[in-house]
C-alpha positions as CSV (number, residue, x, y, z in Angstrom):
1,M,-3.9,-17.4,9.9
2,S,-2.9,-20.7,11.2
3,T,0.7,-21.8,10.6
4,E,2.0,-19.1,8.3
5,E,5.4,-17.6,9.0
6,W,5.5,-13.9,8.4
7,E,8.2,-11.9,6.6
8,L,8.7,-8.2,6.7
9,F,8.0,-7.0,3.2
10,K,8.3,-3.2,3.3
11,V,8.1,-0.3,5.8
12,F,6.1,2.9,5.0
13,P,6.0,6.3,6.7
14,E,2.3,6.7,6.0
15,R,-0.6,4.4,7.0
16,F,-2.5,4.9,3.8
17,E,0.3,3.6,1.6
18,A,0.9,0.6,3.8
19,E,-2.8,-0.3,3.8
20,R,-2.9,0.1,0.0
21,V,0.0,-2.2,-0.6
22,A,-1.4,-4.8,1.9
23,G,-4.8,-4.7,0.1
24,L,-3.2,-5.0,-3.3
25,L,-1.2,-8.1,-2.1
26,E,-4.3,-9.6,-0.5
27,S,-6.3,-9.2,-3.7
28,S,-3.5,-10.9,-5.6
29,G,-3.6,-13.9,-3.3
30,V,-0.7,-13.0,-1.0
31,P,-1.8,-13.0,2.7
32,A,-0.5,-9.7,4.2
33,Y,-1.1,-7.5,7.2
34,V,0.0,-4.1,8.5
35,D,1.8,-3.7,11.8
36,Y,1.0,-0.2,13.0
37,G,3.8,-0.2,15.6
38,G,3.6,1.6,18.8
39,L,1.5,4.7,18.9
40,G,3.3,7.5,20.7
41,V,3.2,11.3,20.8
42,G,6.1,12.9,19.0
43,L,7.5,9.6,17.6
44,E,8.0,8.9,14.0
45,M,5.4,6.5,12.8
46,R,6.4,3.3,10.9
47,F,3.8,1.1,9.2
48,S,5.3,-2.3,8.4
49,V,3.7,-4.7,5.8
50,Y,4.2,-8.4,6.5
51,V,3.6,-11.2,4.0
52,D,3.3,-15.0,4.3
53,A,7.0,-16.0,4.0
54,S,6.3,-18.8,1.6
55,L,4.7,-16.2,-0.8
56,A,7.3,-13.4,-0.4
57,H,8.6,-14.0,-3.9
58,R,5.0,-13.6,-5.3
59,A,4.6,-10.4,-3.3
60,R,7.8,-8.9,-4.9
61,W,6.5,-10.1,-8.4
62,V,3.1,-8.4,-7.8
63,M,4.7,-5.1,-6.8
64,A,7.1,-5.2,-9.7
65,L,4.1,-5.5,-12.1
66,T,2.2,-2.7,-10.4
67,P,2.9,0.8,-11.7
68,D,3.4,3.6,-9.2
69,V,0.5,6.0,-8.9
70,T,1.5,9.6,-9.6
71,D,0.4,12.6,-7.5
72,A,-1.6,13.9,-10.6
73,E,-3.5,10.6,-10.8
74,L,-4.3,10.7,-7.1
75,D,-5.5,14.3,-7.5
76,F,-7.7,13.3,-10.4
77,L,-9.2,10.3,-8.5
78,A,-9.9,12.5,-5.4
79,T,-11.3,15.6,-7.2
80,G,-12.1,14.6,-10.8
81,K,-10.0,17.5,-12.0
82,L,-7.8,16.9,-15.0
83,P,-4.2,18.2,-14.7
84,G,-4.0,21.7,-16.1
85,S,-7.7,22.2,-16.0
86,D,-9.8,24.4,-13.7
87,E,-12.9,22.3,-14.0
88,P,-13.6,18.7,-13.0
89,K,-14.0,16.1,-15.8
90,K,-17.7,15.7,-16.8
91,P,-19.1,12.2,-16.9
């Protein structure tokens, strides 16, 4: 990361979501990193995603084309259990 100027893209309350977005942007050709902020006991955590300022427009475009993942989809990915079913999906 030589001469890039960084721009704050978005702030998240959860580390996982910030890392997911940064990874998605990186895989789409937009240099990005997560600033984990100061770690302190009892303080609200903020995870800031920064992108290369010259590609901020592309980062917004990538996110606009990326559908949000629902809780049901995350549950299925984690457990293999279909919504409304008691048993995991069989391969």
